[in-house]
N, C-alpha and C positions, 0 to 999 in steps of 0.2 A: 767300263760299263757302268753308269750309276743307276745301280739296282731299285734303289729307290725313291724313283720317281714318280708321282709328285711328292710326295711324302719326304721332308727333308730335317732328318734328325738331327741335331745338335751335336757340336764338335764339345766332347770332355779330351782332357789333357791330362796323361799321367807324367810323375816325373822323369826326368830324362838321368838315367844313370849314366856317366861318362868311362865310368870302368866297366864295361861290358865282355863279362868272362867268356874267353877263347875256349873255356872245356866245354860251358855250358852253352855258347853259339858260334858255332866253328864257321859259318857261313851263313850268312844276310844280304837277301836279295829281294829287292822289292819290283814287282814288276805288273802290268797290268793285268785286269780279274782275267779268269779263262771261264768257261761254261763248266769245264769238268772243278773248277775249285767250288761250286756250289755248295755240295756238303759239307767240306771244312768251312764255307764262310757260315751256313747254319748254325753248324755246331761253335762257332765263337760266341756268335750272338745269343746262342742261349747261357754260356758260361761267363758270358762279360757284359753283359747290359747293365748301360750305366744310368746314372742318378739324370740323367739330364734328357734321357732316352723314357723313361716311365713319367716323371715328370708332363711333359708332352704330350701325353694319354697314349704313348705306345707300349709294345709289350713284344716279348720274342717271339710269340705266336704270329701275331700281326706283321712282325718283322718276316718271318718264313713264308708269310700269306702272301707279301709285296713280291720276297723274292721269286716266289713258284710262278706265280703270274707273270712275271715280267719276262721268264726266263722261257719259261712255254710260249708265251705270246697267245694275244686272243684280238679278236676282231682283225687286226690287221698290223703288220711287226709294229713291235713298239720305237725302234731304230726310226721307224720313216714318221711315228707320229712325233717323236722328239725332234725329229725336224721341221716338222708342222709348226708346233707350237713354240719353235727357237730355243727349244732347251737346250746346252751343252752339259756334257757332263761326261766324266772318267771315273773308275774305280781302281784302285790299285790293291795290293795286295803282300804279304810281309811274308816271307817264306825262309823258314830258319830249318836250314841241314834234311832239304826238301819238302819239310813240313807247311804247309799254311798256318800261320798261329794268328795273323793281323789282317785287317784291313783299315781302309779310309777310300775318301772319295771326293769331289767336288763339284758343285754343277750353279748353272744358272744361265741366264739370258743375257744381258748384254756387262751383268757382272755376276764375281761368281762366289761362292760361298763354301767354307770347308764344315765337311758332315762325315758323322756314318764312320769318325773312329772309333776300331776296336780293336783289341788285344785280348790273347788268352791268355787269363789271370796268371797261371805258369811260367808265362815270360814277361809279365811285366818290369818297368824298372830296369832295363838292359838295353835303352835306347832306340829301341822299334819305332816307337812313337815317334818320337824324334824323327828318327828314317824317314815314315810316311811322311811327315811334314813339311820337311825338308824334298822329298821327291816332286811333292805336290808345287810347294812353291816356286822351285825350278823350272817345272813344267810352267805354269803360270807366267812367270816372268819372262821366259823364252817363246812364249807366244801371244805377249805384248800387251797382258793386262798392267793395268796400271795399280791394283789394287786388290786385294780378296778379304770379305769377311767372315767371322764366324760368330758365335752365340753361346752362349754359356749362362749357368743359373749363377743368380748375385750371392747365394750362400757358398758358389764353388773357390775358396780363397783361393786352393791349392792352384786349379785350372788358371784363373785370372794372373796368380805371379808368374806362371811360366809363359803364359803369352804375353806377359808385358815384358817377362824377358827376351822372349822373341821378335819384339819390337813392333806389336800390336796395342792401338790406342784405342779408349772407349769411343764409342760416337753416338751413344745411344744405351737408353735406363729407360724398361718399361717392366707394368706392372700385370699380371692377369688377373680381372676377375671375373667370377663367377655366381649365378645365381640360379635355383632352380626353377622349372617350369610345370605348372603356367606362370607367367611374372606378373604380378599385382598390379593392377593399373594406377598408378601415379602420376599419371599427364595431369601437369600443371596448364593453366590459359586456359582459353576458349576451346572448346570440342571442335574440332574438326577447321581450326585455323589454319592447318595446311593439309596439302593433298599428295598423294604421292600416286608413282606411275613407273613401270618397266622402264629403264635408261635406254638413251636409242643412241647411236653412234655421234650426231649433231649433237647430245649431251656433252662428248668429252671438252669441249673447250671452256663449261661453265666449270668443269667438274675441276680442270687444271688451273684453270682461276682460282677457285676456291681453297684447291693444295696448296699453292706458293704463299697461300694468306697465313693457313693451318701449321703446315711442315715446319719444322725446325729445318733451317738451310742446310747445315750438314748430314743430316739425315737422308735430306731427299737428294743432296751429292750424292750419298754411296747409295742409297736405295735404288731410286730413282721414283718416279711416279708409279702411284698404283694404280695408276689406272688401266693396266692390261687385268687386273682382278676385276674392275666392275666395266670393260669392254672387251670380254676376252676375244680372242681369233678363233677363226675356224680350228688350226691343231688344238687351243685350248679346248674349245668343245669336244674335240673328239677323245681328248687325254683326261678330261673329267669323266667320259663315259665310259672310258676305256679303265678307270680305276672305281667306278659306280659310286662318281661324286654328284652334288648336287649341289646347286647354288642358285642363291636369292640376291635380286639388286635391284634397287629404286632409287630416285630420285625425287626430293621432295621438293614443292614449290608455297608458296606463298603470295598471296596477291600477283600471281603469273610470273612472282622472281624465283629461281631455284636458290634455295638456302643449304642444300646439303644433298648429300650421298650415304647411302649404308650398304654395305653388303656382309652376308652370311655364307657359310658354306659347313656342309655335312657331308657326311657319304654312310652307306646301308652299314657298314661294320660297328659305327661309332654311336655312343649315346647323347653326345655333345655336340651342339652344335656353335662352331666358332664365328666371331662376328672381325671382321679389320677394323680397323683404325677408324672411326667416323670423320667423314672432311666437311666440316660444316663450321662455318665462321663462328666467333665468339659471341657477335651480337644475335645469333640464332640460335643458342645453346639450350635454351628453354624450351627448344623442341626435340631436344634428344630424347626425353623420353616418350613421346610420342612413335618418334622412329625405332626405337626398340621395341615398343608396345608389337609395331605389326611384325617386327624380327620373330618377335616370340612367337607370336601368332602362328607363322609359318614353320616354324621347327616345331612347334606343338601338334601341329598338323601332323607332320612326320614322324610323330612318336617319340621326339628326343626329350629327356631327361631336366636337361640342364643347358644352358649357354655362358658363352665364355667371350671376352672380349678384352683386346691389351691396350692399353692405355700408355702414353709416356709420360714418364715420373714427372716429367718438370710442370704437367698437365693436373698440379694439388687438386684445386677447386672442383676439376671435374671429380675426381676420381674421390674425392669427400662425396660430393652428390649423389655418386652413385653406390657410394657405401651407406649415405643416410639411407637409401632406398632398398636396401636388402643385399646389397651383393658384395661379398666377401672378398677379400684379394688371397687370393691363393699361391703364386708365385710371382718372382722377380726376376727377370732374366737382363744380362748385359752383352750388347751387340759391341765387337771391336773390329777394325779393321788394319789390316798391316799395308804400308805403301811401297809397292817394290818397284817404282821408278825412283825412289831415294837410294 
């Protein structure tokens, strides 16, 4: 069971120690999560919350709330919601001598991402994290997935080194920039030179046309189109309601021509709003500040204190432009892929 749907916690990795002591670990079993594992899982989360989780704005308390919400169920069964939203997930636990000491999961739609790896501090460096990794990779490969991906902090050199040893390759690097609200109006160019409206399903063709122009081909191949963030299915909408999420999505038009898309999300438990990577062609990047201003107004209306956005590191000019307008780079992340069919 993928307990943390839809919040996907990044995947920290612990160093493998091949000399597992039989005296300390007599029997290691990797199995699927059961509901009666819940209390043990919560204990592990409180004891081993990793830097990646905290950096992504999560806390042990938010983890516990999400776990309890999913297990107790609200509105309609969570499993049905996942099916409707096209989400697949699986959560494993590591059991040592009958005691649950770790967990890990994968989730996704067409592509799967590793996440939620936690090992109790007293049981680290004994090969447990490695065993949880191998179990997931074996299951995904057996089910025909050509690759699996994961995300770690760029500063986590130990994790990156371990991932490289396991055959993972970097396919994307991006930085998160943040700014307090209300947003200072730095709109350049003629005021009202563009208009915006709520997206319609028919906009998806223009969206994908612009996305192909602006997205890195490797990123697009592995991540897939960001269209579900802008054109949510009925299942996505139900999942959003289930998790108290809110979504703002707009299409921007200039002289009847679609020039870009922007989407923001937040939830009742967060003080921040998160913007997805803007989908706007380079020749229209001058209008991005006006697009961001509209997103800021929506978030401020909801009482949010800050907003953040992820920008690929290769978009240096865009990052410089944002920093010149008061945005501060807070974190840098690395996305990696392991090809299972090779």
